[in-house]
C-alpha positions as CSV (number, residue, x, y, z in Angstrom):
1,M,372.2,1.7,50.6
2,V,374.2,0.1,47.8
3,M,372.6,-3.0,46.2
4,E,375.0,-5.4,44.7
5,A,374.4,-8.4,42.4
6,P,375.4,-11.8,43.7
7,L,378.9,-13.0,42.9
8,S,377.6,-16.3,41.7
9,R,374.2,-17.7,40.6
10,S,372.8,-21.1,39.6
11,G,373.8,-20.5,36.0
12,S,377.5,-20.0,36.6
13,L,380.3,-22.0,35.1
14,K,381.5,-23.2,38.5
15,A,378.0,-24.5,39.5
16,A,377.5,-26.2,36.1
17,A,380.9,-27.8,36.3
18,R,380.2,-29.1,39.9
19,A,376.8,-30.4,38.8
20,A,378.4,-32.2,35.8
21,A,381.1,-33.7,38.0
22,K,378.6,-35.0,40.5
23,L,376.5,-36.4,37.7
24,A,379.5,-38.1,36.1
25,A,380.4,-39.6,39.5
26,L,376.9,-40.9,40.1
27,S,376.6,-42.3,36.6
28,A,380.0,-44.0,36.7
29,P,379.4,-47.8,36.9
30,T,380.8,-49.6,39.9
31,T,380.8,-53.0,38.1
32,P,382.5,-53.8,34.8
33,T,379.2,-53.9,33.0
34,V,378.6,-51.4,30.1
35,I,375.7,-49.0,30.8
36,S,374.8,-46.4,28.2
37,P,374.3,-42.9,29.7
38,S,370.8,-41.6,29.8
39,P,369.8,-38.6,27.5
40,V,369.3,-36.5,30.6
41,A,372.8,-37.2,31.9
42,S,374.5,-36.4,28.6
43,S,372.5,-33.2,28.1
44,A,373.4,-32.0,31.6
45,L,377.0,-32.6,30.8
46,E,376.8,-30.5,27.6
47,T,374.9,-27.6,28.9
48,I,377.5,-25.5,30.6
49,T,376.4,-21.8,30.7
50,E,378.3,-18.7,31.2
51,I,377.5,-15.7,33.4
52,P,376.7,-12.9,31.0
53,W,377.7,-10.0,33.1
54,T,380.9,-8.5,34.4
55,R,381.2,-5.9,37.3
56,I,382.9,-2.8,36.0
57,D,382.3,-0.4,38.9
58,L,380.6,-0.3,42.3
59,D,377.2,0.3,40.6
60,L,377.8,-0.7,37.0
61,Y,377.7,-4.1,35.2
62,E,378.6,-4.9,31.6
63,V,376.3,-7.5,29.9
64,A,377.6,-9.6,27.0
65,R,376.1,-12.2,24.8
66,G,378.3,-14.5,22.6
67,G,381.4,-12.4,23.5
68,Y,379.9,-9.1,22.3
69,I,378.7,-6.3,24.7
70,V,374.9,-5.8,24.4
71,G,374.4,-3.4,27.3
72,Y,375.0,-2.3,30.8
73,V,373.1,-2.5,34.1
74,E,373.3,0.5,36.4
75,V,372.3,0.3,40.0
76,V,370.4,3.4,41.0
77,G,369.1,3.2,44.5
78,A,366.8,0.1,44.7
79,V,366.3,0.0,40.9
80,F,368.4,-1.7,38.2
81,V,368.4,0.3,35.0
82,A,369.1,-1.7,31.8
83,L,371.0,0.3,29.2
84,G,371.3,-1.0,25.7
85,G,374.3,-0.4,23.6
86,T,377.9,-1.4,23.1
87,R,379.4,1.8,24.6
88,Y,378.4,3.0,28.1
89,D,378.6,6.7,27.1
90,R,376.2,6.1,24.2
91,A,373.9,3.4,25.8
92,V,370.1,4.1,25.8
93,E,367.8,3.2,28.7
94,V,365.8,0.1,27.8
95,S,363.9,-0.6,31.0
96,Q,364.0,-0.4,34.8
97,H,363.7,-3.5,37.1
98,L,363.5,-4.4,40.7
99,T,365.8,-7.4,40.3
100,F,369.3,-7.5,38.8
101,H,368.7,-10.7,36.9
102,A,365.5,-9.3,35.2
103,A,367.6,-6.4,33.9
104,V,370.3,-8.7,32.6
105,D,367.7,-11.0,30.9
106,V,366.2,-8.1,29.1
107,L,369.6,-7.1,27.6
108,V,370.6,-10.6,26.7
109,R,367.2,-11.2,24.9
110,R,367.5,-7.8,23.2
111,G,370.9,-8.7,21.9
112,A,369.6,-11.9,20.2
């Protein structure tokens, strides 16, 4: 059985852009009165996040932070193995997880 990571998640650029568009449409005034946007609305518009991983092979994902590769996640059966390093052939096993996103988070935090 091959386990794959989801193609999109709640932190994707598409989801953030859709949420920002909905928020902008809801906060747009219908009358000509001037209404200042709330801090929550402006912060939601500014916080667009990126998906930190890219699928390279059927069971291999590359994880990047700030445009730099910080590691790889390899799918081995029902386990996601987090490998730290910029090159796959030299990457070192950091940890093993039961969820894909936990393995990605470890690598993103490690690259900080």
